[in-house]
C-alpha positions, -999 to 999 in steps of 0.1 A, spaced: -832 173 280 -814 193 309 -785 210 295 -754 217 317 -748 259 313 -728 285 327 -740 318 337 -722 356 338 -734 388 342 -768 401 346 -794 421 324 -809 409 294 -803 376 286 -778 364 260 -776 325 249 -742 311 235 -745 279 213 -710 264 203 -707 244 173 -698 212 168 -671 197 190 -671 225 210 -684 232 244 -696 265 267 -657 263 281 -647 273 249 -669 305 249 -662 315 283 -637 346 273 -662 360 249 -690 352 271 -674 373 304 -670 401 276 -704 402 269 -716 400 308 -711 434 314 -745 443 299 -760 410 296 -769 380 316 -748 355 293 -757 319 292 -733 297 274 -747 261 269 -734 227 264 -756 211 238 -763 175 238 -735 149 231 -712 180 243 -694 190 271 -708 182 306 -745 179 292 -762 144 287 -753 118 259 -783 110 239 -787 86 206 -808 113 191 -788 142 177 -806 167 149 -821 203 152 -857 193 162 -844 176 195 -816 205 201 -848 230 192 -866 210 220 -836 214 245 -835 252 240 -872 253 243 -872 233 277 -841 254 287 -861 285 285 -890 269 305 -860 259 333 -846 290 336 -877 312 334 -864 328 301 -892 347 277 -871 364 251 -835 366 245 -800 376 221 -788 344 204 -750 342 196 -745 307 179 -718 295 159 -717 269 134 -741 238 144 -751 261 173 -761 287 151 -781 260 133 -797 251 163 -803 289 172 -819 296 138 -839 261 139 -852 273 175 -862 309 157 -880 293 128 -904 276 157 -902 304 186 -896 338 167 -914 356 195 -885 342 220 -857 361 197 -850 396 204 -819 393 179 -797 365 163 -758 367 154 -749 334 133 -712 326 132 -695 315 103 -727 292 94 -746 289 61 -789 283 70 -786 260 40 -775 225 34 -741 213 31 -731 182 7 -715 158 27 -698 145 -7 -685 176 -24 -674 202 0 -640 209 19 -657 212 50 -674 182 50 -644 161 42 -625 179 71 -653 169 95 -650 132 80 -610 132 90 -620 148 121 -645 121 135 -622 92 119 -594 105 139 -614 110 169 -629 76 171 -590 62 163 -583 73 195 -591 45 222 -594 59 255 -589 24 275 -556 20 260 -537 54 255 -516 67 284 -513 106 277 -527 131 256 -493 133 237 -499 99 227 -541 111 215 -523 135 193 -497 116 175 -531 91 167 -548 125 156 -520 139 138 -528 113 109 -561 127 103 -558 165 113 -527 187 102 -535 219 118 -519 216 155 -546 244 170 -575 223 156 -558 193 171 -556 215 202 -590 226 202 -604 186 198 -584 173 224 -602 195 247 -628 170 246 -604 144 260 -606 143 300 -595 118 328 -619 107 355 -613 104 390 -592 72 388 -569 88 359 -585 69 331 -595 91 297 -629 96 282 -641 118 259 -671 144 267 -681 142 229 -707 113 223 -682 104 190 -704 75 175 -736 93 176 -722 126 160 -705 104 134 -738 85 126 -756 117 126 -733 140 107 -754 143 73 -783 156 96 -759 181 112 -750 191 79 -787 197 70 -803 231 63 -826 249 84 -840 272 53 -848 259 19 -829 273 -9 -863 281 -30 -887 309 -29 -917 287 -22 -916 288 13 -897 319 22 -929 332 34 -926 312 58 -894 325 73 -899 349 105 -885 381 105 -862 391 133 -829 411 135 -801 388 120 -765 389 115 -741 366 98 -705 369 107 -684 352 86 -644 344 86 -627 361 54 -606 326 51 -634 301 58 -657 284 30 -687 279 53 -707 309 38 -691 309 4 -710 333 -26 -737 314 -39 -746 307 1 -745 351 3 -764 353 -25 -791 333 -13 -791 348 23 -796 384 3 -825 370 -21 -843 350 10 -834 368 41 -831 405 26 -837 419 63 -802 399 75 -767 415 69 -736 396 64 -703 410 80 -665 393 73 -640 392 100 -606 399 82 -579 376 90 -603 349 105 -614 310 94 -639 291 107 -629 299 147 -634 339 144 -643 340 182 -608 325 190 -585 336 157 -600 372 160 -618 384 194 -610 420 195 -630 424 157 -653 398 168 -665 411 196 -669 444 182 -691 434 151 -715 416 180 -716 450 205 -723 469 175 -753 446 162 -765 442 196 -763 481 200 -783 492 172 
């Protein structure tokens, strides 16, 4: 699949992968800040942004999308910065192609599976998708009308504003989603799947490249159990916490986030 991307700067390649419901557009400010020393590629993953839609949405096909991207652009090795679902895509790629990874930064995501029935994070995504699917683009007349519908499912104004960035108008003024909502809803369990097994039996198969986990202080995406497993199964990796941030660390605490990213890259 030929993914849409935005490119800034020059130098060592750095690939940014957004999370679920995100796009390359959400990372432009961070990408511009990192473009002073890097050739930054901000990619729209399949079924998001300006990239093509597909009935398939799992980490195997998204890993293949990245492999195709490397060939198309002519990249041999890169630094990866992946948020949430994008972090899992990056890690899946690193597991398959460790020689193509110089360093990797995973933002507020565990490498292990989430229980769709037992975690607050999983429940919130189910509510989000219900809300987005309740917005019928052929009948709404304004973005405000869409927000009123979404309020029944999502309390946070900032989260609703982020989600509704995916609601666009075409040349005729009609609304449409850039997200492939039915496919994302159908594949939510796969999106919450783990990349690394939670036991020792396969731990010796995990490639060892420099790896940093950045977690938000108020986020539950990397819990205490996850931290213990990360330290046990990936002892060469590092974990840092950004104070005053939730899941969208790069938007909530951009200065602290950039400092952590630059520090890790510069080591």
